[in-house]
C-alpha positions in Angstrom: -228.6 -2.6 21.7 -228.7 1.1 22.3 -225.6 0.9 24.5 -223.6 -0.8 21.6 -224.7 1.8 19.1 -223.7 4.6 21.5 -220.3 3.1 22.2 -219.8 2.5 18.3 -220.9 6.2 17.6 -218.4 7.6 20.3 -215.6 5.4 18.8 -216.4 6.7 15.3 -216.4 10.4 16.5 -213.1 9.8 18.4 -211.5 8.2 15.3 -212.8 11.2 13.1 -211.4 13.6 15.6 -208.0 11.9 15.8 -207.8 11.7 11.9 -208.6 15.4 11.7 -205.8 16.3 14.1 -203.1 14.1 12.2 -200.3 16.1 10.5 -200.9 16.9 6.9 -199.3 14.7 4.4 -196.1 15.5 2.5 -198.1 15.9 -0.7 -200.4 18.4 1.0 -197.7 20.5 2.3 -196.0 20.6 -1.0 -199.3 21.6 -2.6 -199.6 24.3 0.0 -196.2 25.6 -1.0 -197.2 25.9 -4.6 -200.7 27.2 -3.9 -199.3 30.1 -1.7 -196.6 30.9 -4.0 -198.7 31.1 -7.1 -201.7 32.7 -5.6 -200.2 34.9 -2.9 -196.5 34.9 -3.7 -194.3 37.9 -3.0 -191.2 37.0 -5.1 -192.3 38.8 -8.2 -193.0 42.2 -6.4 -189.6 41.8 -4.5 -187.8 41.3 -7.9 -189.5 44.4 -9.2 -188.1 46.3 -6.1 -184.6 44.9 -6.4 -184.4 45.5 -10.2 -186.1 49.0 -10.6 -185.2 50.5 -7.1 -181.6 49.3 -6.9 -180.7 48.2 -10.4 -177.4 46.7 -11.4 -175.4 45.8 -8.4 -171.7 45.2 -9.4 -169.7 44.2 -6.2 -168.0 47.2 -4.7 -170.5 49.7 -6.1 -173.0 51.9 -4.3 -175.8 49.9 -5.7 -174.4 46.8 -4.2 -174.3 48.5 -0.8 -177.9 49.6 -1.5 -178.8 45.9 -2.2 -177.4 44.6 1.0 -179.5 47.0 3.1 -182.5 46.0 1.0 -182.0 42.5 1.5 -181.4 42.7 5.2 -184.6 44.9 5.8 -186.6 42.4 3.7 -185.5 39.4 5.6 -186.3 41.0 8.8 -189.7 41.9 7.7 -190.3 38.1 7.0 -189.9 37.3 10.6 -186.5 35.4 10.5 -185.3 34.3 14.0 -182.1 36.0 13.1 -180.7 38.2 10.5 -177.1 39.3 10.3 -174.4 40.6 8.0 -171.1 39.0 7.2 -168.2 41.3 6.4 -166.4 40.6 3.1 -164.0 42.5 1.0 -164.7 42.4 -2.7 -163.1 43.6 -6.0 -164.0 47.1 -7.0 -163.9 47.5 -10.9 -165.8 50.3 -12.7 -166.7 50.4 -16.3 -166.5 54.1 -16.7 -167.8 56.0 -19.7 -169.6 54.1 -22.5 -167.4 52.0 -24.8 -167.0 52.8 -28.4 -166.2 50.3 -31.2 -166.3 50.1 -35.0 -165.2 48.1 -38.0 -163.1 49.7 -40.6 -163.3 48.2 -44.0 -161.4 50.6 -46.3 -163.3 53.9 -46.0 -166.4 52.2 -44.6 -167.0 52.6 -40.8 -169.4 50.4 -39.2 -170.3 50.9 -35.5 -170.8 47.9 -33.4 -171.8 47.4 -29.8 -169.0 46.4 -27.3 -168.7 45.9 -23.6 -165.5 45.8 -21.7 -164.9 42.5 -19.9 -165.0 42.7 -16.2 -161.5 43.2 -14.7 -160.1 44.5 -18.1 -157.8 47.4 -18.2 -158.8 50.6 -20.3 -157.4 51.2 -23.7 -155.4 54.3 -24.3 -157.4 57.5 -24.2 -157.6 57.6 -27.9 -158.6 54.0 -28.2 -156.9 51.1 -30.2 -157.0 50.6 -33.9 -155.4 47.7 -35.7 -155.8 44.9 -38.1 -157.8 41.9 -36.9 -156.9 38.3 -36.7 -159.8 35.9 -36.3 -159.3 32.6 -34.5 -161.6 29.9 -32.9 -159.5 28.7 -30.1 -156.2 28.9 -28.5 -154.5 26.2 -30.6 -155.4 28.0 -33.7 -153.9 31.2 -32.2 -150.7 29.5 -31.2 -150.2 28.0 -34.5 -150.2 31.5 -36.1 -147.1 32.4 -34.1 -145.9 35.9 -32.8 -145.0 37.2 -36.3 -148.6 37.2 -37.5 -150.2 38.4 -34.2 -147.9 41.1 -33.1 -149.4 44.5 -33.1 -152.9 43.0 -34.0 -156.2 42.9 -32.3 -157.1 39.1 -31.8 -160.9 38.2 -32.3 -162.0 35.0 -30.8 -165.0 33.9 -32.6 -166.0 30.5 -31.3 -169.8 30.3 -30.8 -171.5 28.4 -28.1 -172.2 24.8 -29.3 -175.8 25.0 -30.6 -176.2 21.2 -30.5 -175.9 21.0 -26.6 -179.3 20.7 -25.1 -177.9 21.9 -21.9 -176.9 25.4 -22.7 -174.7 25.7 -19.6 -172.6 22.8 -21.1 -172.3 24.9 -24.3 -171.5 28.0 -22.1 -168.8 26.1 -20.4 -167.3 25.0 -23.6 -166.9 28.4 -24.9 -165.9 30.2 -21.7 -162.1 29.9 -21.9 -161.9 32.6 -24.7 -163.5 35.2 -22.4 -161.6 34.2 -19.2 -158.1 33.8 -20.7 -158.3 35.1 -24.2 -156.4 38.3 -23.5 -153.5 36.4 -21.8 -153.1 34.0 -24.7 -153.2 36.9 -27.3 -150.8 38.9 -25.3 -148.2 36.3 -25.2 -148.1 36.6 -29.0 -147.6 40.4 -29.0 -151.2 41.3 -29.6 -152.3 44.8 -28.5 -156.1 44.1 -27.9 -158.4 41.2 -27.6 -162.3 41.1 -28.5 -164.4 38.0 -28.2 -167.8 36.9 -29.5 -170.3 37.3 -26.8 -171.2 34.0 -24.9 -174.8 34.0 -26.1 -177.0 31.2 -27.5 -178.8 33.7 -30.0 -177.9 36.0 -32.7 -178.7 39.6 -31.3 -177.2 43.0 -30.8 -176.5 42.8 -27.1 -172.8 42.4 -26.0 -172.5 40.1 -23.1 -169.9 41.0 -20.5 -168.4 38.7 -17.9 -165.3 38.2 -15.8 -161.7 37.7 -17.1 -158.5 37.3 -15.1 -155.0 38.5 -16.1 -152.2 36.0 -15.8 -149.1 36.8 -13.8 -146.2 37.8 -15.8 -148.1 38.4 -19.0 -148.4 42.1 -20.4 -151.9 43.4 -19.8 -153.9 44.3 -22.9 -157.6 45.5 -23.0 -160.4 42.9 -23.6 -163.9 43.4 -24.7 -167.0 41.6 -26.1 -168.9 42.3 -29.2 -172.6 41.2 -29.9 -173.1 37.8 -31.8 -174.5 39.9 -34.7 -171.4 42.1 -34.7 -169.1 38.9 -34.6 -170.9 37.5 -37.6 -170.5 40.9 -39.5 -166.8 41.2 -38.5 -166.1 37.6 -39.5 -167.8 38.1 -43.0 -166.0 41.4 -43.5 -162.6 39.8 -42.8 -163.2 37.0 -45.3 -163.9 39.8 -47.8 -161.0 42.0 -46.8 -158.4 40.4 -44.6 -156.9 43.8 -44.0 -160.0 45.1 -42.2 -159.2 47.0 -39.0 -161.1 47.3 -35.7 -161.3 50.2 -33.4 -162.4 50.1 -29.7 -162.1 52.4 -26.7 -163.0 51.5 -23.2 -162.6 53.5 -19.9 -162.6 51.0 -17.2 -160.6 51.1 -14.0 -159.8 48.9 -11.0 -159.6 50.3 -7.5 -158.6 49.0 -4.1 -160.9 46.2 -2.8 -164.1 47.6 -1.1 -166.0 46.4 2.0 -169.2 44.7 1.5 -171.4 41.9 3.1 -173.2 38.7 2.7 -176.8 38.9 4.1 -177.8 35.9 6.3 -181.1 35.0 7.9 -182.2 32.0 9.9 -185.2 29.9 10.8 -183.9 28.0 13.9 -184.3 24.2 13.8 -186.6 22.6 16.4 -184.7 19.3 16.7 -181.3 19.7 15.3 -180.6 23.4 15.3 -176.8 22.8 15.0 -177.3 21.3 11.5 -177.8 23.8 8.8 -179.5 23.8 5.4 -178.6 26.9 3.2 -180.8 28.3 0.4 -179.4 31.2 -1.6 -178.3 33.1 -4.5 -176.0 36.0 -5.2 -177.0 39.5 -4.6 -174.4 41.1 -6.9 -174.9 41.5 -10.7 -173.1 43.0 -13.6 -173.4 46.7 -14.0 -175.0 47.0 -17.6 -178.5 45.7 -16.6 -180.9 45.0 -13.8 -179.6 41.6 -12.9 -183.0 40.1 -13.1 -182.3 36.5 -14.1 -178.7 36.8 -12.8 -179.4 36.5 -10.0 -182.2 38.6 -8.8 -184.6 35.6 -9.3 -182.4 33.3 -7.1 -182.4 36.1 -4.4 -186.1 36.5 -4.2 -186.8 32.8 -4.5 -184.7 32.1 -1.6 -186.4 34.8 0.5 -189.8 33.4 -0.5 -188.7 30.0 0.8 -188.4 31.4 4.2 -191.8 33.3 3.9 -193.5 30.2 2.8 -192.2 28.2 5.9 -193.3 31.0 8.2 -196.6 31.7 6.7 -197.6 28.0 6.7 -196.4 27.5 10.2 -193.8 24.8 9.1 -191.1 24.3 11.8 -188.0 22.7 10.4 -186.1 20.2 12.4 -182.7 21.6 11.1 -181.8 25.3 11.0 -182.8 26.9 7.6 -180.3 29.6 6.4 -181.2 32.1 3.6 -177.9 33.7 2.3 -177.7 36.4 -0.1 -174.1 36.0 -1.3 -172.0 39.0 -2.5 -169.5 38.9 -5.4 -170.3 35.8 -7.3 -169.7 37.5 -10.7 -166.1 38.6 -10.2 -164.4 36.9 -7.5 -166.7 34.7 -5.5 -165.5 36.4 -2.3 -168.8 36.1 -0.5 -169.0 32.3 -1.0 -165.4 31.8 0.1 -165.9 34.0 3.1 -169.1 32.2 4.1 -167.4 28.8 3.9 -164.4 30.2 5.8 -166.6 31.5 8.7 -168.6 28.1 8.7 -165.3 26.2 9.3 -164.1 28.7 11.8 -167.3 28.6 13.8 -167.5 24.8 13.6 -170.8 24.9 11.8 -172.3 21.7 10.2 -173.8 22.3 6.9 -175.6 19.2 5.7 -177.2 20.7 2.5 -176.7 23.9 0.5 -179.2 24.7 -2.3 -178.4 27.5 -4.8 -180.7 29.2 -7.4 -178.4 30.8 -10.1 -179.7 29.5 -13.4 -182.5 32.1 -14.1 -186.1 32.2 -13.2 -187.5 29.9 -15.8 -189.7 26.8 -15.7 -188.6 24.5 -13.1 -187.2 21.1 -14.2 -185.5 19.8 -11.2 -182.3 19.6 -9.1 -178.6 18.5 -9.6 -176.8 17.1 -6.6 -173.0 17.2 -6.0 -171.1 15.4 -3.4 -174.0 13.2 -2.4 -173.3 9.5 -1.7 -175.2 6.9 -3.6 -177.4 6.3 -0.8 -178.3 9.9 -0.4 -178.9 10.5 -4.1 -181.2 7.5 -4.2 -183.3 8.9 -1.2 -183.6 12.3 -2.9 -184.6 10.6 -6.2 -187.3 8.9 -4.0 -188.9 12.2 -3.8 -189.9 12.1 -7.4 -193.4 11.0 -7.0 -194.1 14.0 -4.7 -192.3 16.5 -7.0 -192.9 15.2 -10.6 -196.7 16.6 -10.5 -195.0 20.0 -10.5 -192.7 19.3 -13.4 -189.7 18.4 -11.3 -188.6 15.3 -13.1 -184.8 15.7 -13.3 -183.2 14.8 -10.1 -179.7 13.6 -10.8 -175.9 14.2 -10.2 -175.0 17.8 -11.2 -173.4 21.1 -10.2 -174.3 22.9 -7.1 -173.5 26.5 -7.7 -170.5 28.9 -7.5 -171.5 30.5 -4.2 -171.9 27.2 -2.3 -169.0 25.6 -3.9 -166.6 26.4 -1.2 -168.7 24.4 1.3 -168.0 21.2 -0.6 -164.7 20.3 1.2 -166.6 20.5 4.5 -168.7 17.5 3.4 -171.8 19.6 2.5 -174.1 18.1 -0.1 -174.5 20.8 -2.8 -177.9 21.1 -4.7 -178.4 23.3 -7.8 -182.0 24.3 -8.7 -182.4 23.4 -12.4 -184.9 25.6 -14.5 -185.2 25.2 -18.2 -182.0 26.5 -19.7 -182.9 27.3 -23.3 -183.5 31.2 -22.8 -180.9 31.9 -20.1 -178.1 32.9 -22.4 -180.2 35.3 -24.3 -180.0 37.6 -21.2 -176.9 36.4 -19.3 -174.6 39.4 -18.5 -176.3 41.6 -21.1 -178.3 44.8 -21.0 -181.6 43.0 -21.6 -181.4 41.1 -18.3 -184.2 43.1 -17.0 -187.5 42.6 -14.9 -189.7 42.6 -17.9 -188.0 39.4 -19.2 -188.8 37.4 -16.1 -192.2 35.5 -16.2 -194.1 35.7 -13.0 -195.5 32.2 -12.9 -192.2 30.6 -13.8 -190.5 32.5 -10.9 -193.1 31.6 -8.4 -193.0 27.9 -9.5 -189.3 28.0 -8.8 -189.7 29.4 -5.2 -192.2 26.7 -4.4 -189.9 23.9 -5.9 -187.1 25.1 -3.7 -189.2 25.1 -0.6 -190.5 21.7 -1.3 -187.2 20.1 -1.6 -185.9 21.8 1.4 -188.8 20.5 3.4 -188.2 17.1 2.2 -184.5 17.1 2.8 -185.0 18.4 6.3 -187.6 15.9 7.1 -186.2 12.7 5.7 -182.3 13.0 5.4 
């Protein structure tokens, strides 16, 4: 009897020992990601360093170069297996002295905030003053004809659609006036173009952004006024159609400048030749600190690497953190990265980008995934939904990773709550103080969790 008890006890002890040595479950590891990020996360402090010590980082600027060195040093500190720079030539546009603008209603002069659009030419040194023609879209503009538009300033005043729950959809629906408004106005003989800022709120911050001149069309200066200023100008024009507008901007385009993508690797233990990218864009517009756009994506991506290293998780595939350069006005970094990936025969299976702000995580959007792959990723919901990650569906990946799509890479866009993003996007209030620490840290853990699951199961 004693022998049977002893044997039974030994078996129990061995069983307990084996159980204790089993690998942690997926839910345990995901909880560790969130616990570590929320309790001992580094992303918020890194964001403070990037925004306060470096500041706005427009491609081609001294600050952009400073940001590259900051990112490289930080990734090396996190113990990446390899950190390197990829050379890329980027546009070099400078805003110059602060813009000036005002509404002239008879003898009344009302100063309004304005920012030159990225890539615009300067006005003449004395500025431009002319009567204003307000339109909502290109069709309305074309219907006016050259006779009514020649010598005028065209004012595009189409708001983002407030009924769209997804504010990125609303942004996309209003973006043509910023990108191409100057071209359409110039075709009809206009001498300048101003647009209503692409913002979902009424405020006094003008929002800049990129515009591109068409070939063979006379170049005219283009700027954005704040949404409050747009409301005021529209109201004034209704009262006095002869209202004039003055603006002066001092921007200049230089020759392309050398810059870099920053790349760091955790080498895969089983399939090192297969690569999963996680990243954001290191550049930002010059008028603010580039906190939500895209400082948050940068520090979240670096935090993913730190979480894997700190928790001792060895991925099967190679995990690459990429800090892309020049998303804002050219996407040269994303194009160069994909070009080098193809040239070097690299196999990128997934690429995850965070470039929608550092707000409360909601889920992920997949682009280029087969029905089978999408179904498998949606099968992760029971593991991710306890952390608010309910939205896993088809969607956009991101501008920087977009050039990888033709190589068969599945693109994944991190989806935070979108309701507040366009209060700050491309405006002077996109600063560190407008990022919530807990939301930022939740996002980093969300990204780490999905990469862990993609690496393990797909």
